[in-house]
Structures are given as structure tokens and as C-alpha cells.
N, C-alpha and C positions, 0 to 999 in steps of 0.2 A: 574227332580227337586225333588228328594227324600229327599234332605237335608233340604228342607223348611218345616216348620210347617204349620198347616192349616191357622193360622192367618197371616202368611207371604205370602199369595198367591199374593198380589200386588207386593211384592219384587221378587217373582219367575217369574212373568210375565215380569217384567222389565229386569231381568237377562237373561231370554230366548231371549228377543228381542235383547239385546246386543250381545249375542252369535251368533244369526242368522246374524246380521249385520257384525260381525267380520269375519264370514265364507264367506259372500258374498261380502266383501269389495273389492273395486278396487284400494285401496291405494291412492285414491284422497283426496285432502284437505277437500272436502265437506263431504265425508264418515267419515274421522277421526274426524271432528268437531261434526258430528251427534252422533258418539259413545261416545265422551267425554261428550256431553250434557246428554246423557242417563245415563252414569256412575255417573255424578254429581247428577242427579235426584235420582238414586238408593241410593247413599250415604245419601242424604238428607232424603229420605223416610225411610231408615233404622234407622237413628238417631231419626226421629220423632216416628217411631214405637216402638223402644226400650226405648225411653224416657217416654213412657206412657203405659207400660205393665200392664195388670190387674194381680191380684194375681194368677189366674188360668193359665194365659199365662206364668207367671214366673215359675210355676211348670213345664210346658211343656218344657221350655228352660232348666231348671235344670235337666230334664230327657232326654235331647236330646241325640240321639244315638251316636253322634260324640263328645259329650262334653268330655274334658280330664278327665281321671280317675287317681286314685292314682299312678298306675304304669307309666302313662305318665309323671306325675310330677317328679317321681323318676329319670327318665332318662333326663328330660329337666331342672329341677331346681337344682338338686344335682350333684356333681362332681363324686360321686361313691356311690354304694349301695351294701351292703352285707346282704342278707336276713337271718333271724333267724327263726327257725321253732319250733312248738310244745309247749304245755303247761305243759309237764311232768306228766300229769294226764290222759288225754283221747286221744288227737290227735292234728292234725295241721289243724286249721280252715282256709280255703283259702279265706274266706270273709274278713279277716284282714291280711294285710301284714306288717311286721315289720323288721327293721334291722338297722345296722350302716350305716351312710352316712356322707358326708362332704359338707359344704357350705362355699365357700370362705375361705378354710383352717380351718374352725371351725368344729370339730367333733360333730356329733349330732346323736340322735336316732330318726328315722322317723317311724311312723306307720299310717295306714289309711285303710279305707274300700275299697274293690275292687269289682266292680260289674261284669266286663267282658263285651265283646262286642258280640261275637258269642253266639249262643244258648248253645253250649257245655261249653263255658267259664262261662256263666251266671249260668248254672246249677252247675258247679263245685264250684262257688263262692257263691252259694245260693242267687244270685241277690243282693249281698252286705249286706245280713242280717246275722249277726254273731251269732254263738252259744256261750254257756258259755265258751267253750275251747278257743274261739277266744279272748274273753275279759280277760281270765286268762293269755293267751299268751302275750297279750298287757301289762298287769300289771307286769308280771314277767320281761319283757324286760325293762319297765320303771324303775323298781327298780334297775336293772343292770345299767341303764343310770345314776341314782342318785349316785350309788356306785362309778362310775368312772367320776363323775362331767360332764356328757354330757347333754346338753339341749335336751328337748323332743319336737318334732313337730308332731302334730296329724292332719291328713287330714280326714275330716268327709264327708261321702257320702253314706247314707243309708236311706231307707224308714222306717227302724225300726229293732229292734232285731228279730232274727228268732222266730216265734211264735209256732213252732211245739211241740208235746208232749214230744219228747226226750229232747229238749232244756229245757222245763219246769222241767222235771224229774231231769235234771242235775243242776238245780238251777239258771236259767236264771236271775230272778229278784234279787236274792241274790248277784250274782257275779257283776252285774251292780252297785248295791248299794255299794259293797265293793270297786269297782274301783273308784267310785266318792269320797268315803271317803279317800282312799289311795292317789288319785291324789291331793286332797285338802291339803295334808300335805307332799307331795313328795319334798324333798330338792334338787330341780334342776329347772331351768326355764322351763316353759311349754307354748307353743304357739299352739292354736287350730284354725283351719280354716275350715269352712264349704264350700266345693268346689262344691257341687251339692245339694243333699237332706240331710237335717238334721232332721231326724224323731225320735221323742220320746226318750225312754231310750236307743235305739240303738245308738243314737248320743251322749247322755250324758255319756255313758260308757267309752268314750275316749274324753270327752268334757270339763273337768274342767282344767282351765289353768290361767296363769297370763295375757295372751292376748287371747281374743276370737274374731275372725274376720269372716266375711262372704263375699263371692264373690258377686258382684253386682246383679247377676241374680240367686243366689241360694236362698234356703229358710230354715228356722230353726224353728221347730214346736214341740209342745207337742204330736202331732199325725198327721198322713198323712191326706190330705183332704178327701180321700175315707173312711178312718177309722172314721173320724169325722162325715161324712155324714151318714155312716151306723148306728152310734149310735144316732145321733140327728134326722135324717130324714128317717131312716130305709131304706136307699138305696144309693148305690154309685153314682147313676145318679145325686145326688145333690152335687157332689164334688166341682163344681165351686162355689156354694153358700157357702160351708164350707171354701173354700180357702179365700174368701173375709172376712168371719167372724173371721178367725184365726189370721189375721194380722201378718203374718210370713215373709213378704218380708224384704229386707235389710233396706229400709227406716224406716219401723216400728220397726225393731229390734234395730236400732241405736237410734231412738227417745226414746224408752222405756228402754234403758240402758242394753239390753240383750247382745249386742256385743259391743266391743270397737271400731272396725273399719270396714268400708266397702271397699273392694278392688275392684277398677274399672276393668271392663272387656273390651276387644277389642270391637269395634263397631260391633253390631250384635251378641254379645255373645262370650264366651270363645271357643265354638266349631268352630268358624270361623277362629281363629288363635291361635293354641296351643302354638307356640313359643313366641308370644307377651304376652300371658297370663302368661306363665312360667317366662318370664323376669320380669313382674310386681310383681309376687309372690316372686321371688328371691330377688328383691329389698326390698320388704316389710319385708321378713324374716331377711335379713341382718341387717336392721335398728333396728328391734325389739330385735334381739339377742344381738346386741351391747348395747342397752339400758338396757336390763334385766341383763346382765352379770355384769354391773356396780353397781347393787344394792345389799345390804346386804341380805343374805338369810332370816333373820327374817323379814325384810321389805317386801320381796316377799311373804312370807307365810301369813303375816297379810293382805296384799293387796288382795291376792287371796281369802282369807276367806271373807273379807268384800265385795268384788265384788259380790259374789254369795248371800250374805245376803241381799244386796240392791236390787236384782232383784225382780220386781213385783210392780204393781201400784194398789192402792186401794183408796176408798173414805170413809171418816168417817162422820157419821151423828148421831144426837141424836136419841135414840130409841123412837118409837112412842108407847105410853101407850094405 
């Protein structure tokens, strides 16, 4: 039962019981009915569990080892993908993948963070934490997309930008700021979707768009819960407390106007059914692309600017003398 998270232990126990009964089944009507009843209980318990996830549990689901990554969506959502490489200055950052693709006969430019699954893949991809050359690569390809009137689709899944000395020496903060500025005025439709983790500037570096959506069990935050806990409580062991305080789950994000849409996941999370999740995302993208392509570019740019200007809530009160 390695696919189950700690808080899913009751689900794992039920699943194990169903598997045992199926192996021992004598094909009688009584055995079949018992299995169906347990499967019904498993479905109901899964719905109940995932309908009331805590913020920290949401983080665990967003980081699940079997959760679909960018390269999974590239093969399942899009009809074709031709990868483009390099930033023409330093190198080819494998933490960000970008290239031409098509969706229902619409040519698009797709880019996204890639974490990797095996240890070697994760090391090669820096665990999804991009360097400056990754963001420069992304921006260069987005400019190319605008030149040829191709919509841009960004898939966000990173705990944050790479924090190493080399990345800082090569202008990490500057290049993220430049990307945000350039994306805010890029003359082509942009759709951004947080598919797993949306951490800090690493997410914002490819996160400015006409539509910003988040998967139901993903999170989008100014900082990772461990980073927040380290700053406020001086220890990553307080990550669960930080996750609650940050209010970064999909329901909070929609309520506060940080995202435009929440894309529903299959029962039990996207990691349970990659194909169903991909079909839902494909449908969402098709609808949004059709809507955005009908709008004048000046209207898109104005709406994109106003969207990010409106983000944030505050309370005004008279100063106390």
C-alpha cells in the first residue's frame, strides 16, 4: 500500500481487505455482494476524506509521488509536442520544459516545471526548482509564441526557484521579475494552471496570465510551508501550522480572487487517474482558449493587468493617536 499517504490509512485498510477477498473469492453471489459493499464503502470514505482535507494534507497530495507531472500532461492532453531547448546564454535547464504543441487543432506553446520521478530524474531536474536559464528559456519561447500568434499554456509545479549560489550569481530574482513584467504585456493569450505545488517566485516566473487556475488539491503560495515555518517558528517541524496559516488551498485562492478557476480532480486526487485528470484539463483548456481568442488583444492586456492589480485583501481603519 505504498501509494497511500499517512492520513489515508483507513482507505488503505479497506483496499487491502477488498484485494484479499477478490483473491479468495469463490465467485459466489455472496462473495460478489460483499466485495461490492466494501467498494461502495471505499468510495464513500474516499469522498469524505478528500472533501475535508486539511491544508497540510493538501500539500501531501500535491507532492504525491504518482501525481501527474508536466511531461505526463504533454502526452495525455496535447496531440503532439516538439521540445525546444536552451536560453542562448548559459544552458538548458531541465527543470522547465517548453515546446510547440497542438490542442484540438489549435497550435500552442506549452511550458511547465518538471520534477521527475526517479532519484536520477529528480536530480537532473533539480526537483522542479528552475535556475535563471530556465526562466530565460521560457520567456524567449513565449516571445516566439507571441510573434507567431500562438497561445501560451503554463503548467506550474515547483516548491520554488532554485536557491543556490550559482543561481543567485546569474540573477535569479532579476530574471523572475523580468518574466513577470514581460508576461504582463505579452501580446498573446496566456493560461496558467497550478498542477501541484505553486511555490513563491518560482511559480510566479511563469504565472502571469489571462486565466490562472489551480487543480483542486494543488496549492499556490508565497512560500512553501517548510520555508514559512523556518522563518516564523524557527523550525520545519512547524510546517503543518504554517500550512494552515498561509491559506493557500484552492478554496482560499478562489475566495480571495488569486485564481480564476478551480479544476476538479478525480475522486482521491489526480494521482489516482491520470487519464481522467488529463481529459478534464483538456476540456478546460479548450473552453478557455476559445474564449480568449475571441477577445481583442487590447482587452486581454488590460484585463490581465487589472487582474493582478486587484489581488490582495486589506482592512482600513482610522489611525489611533
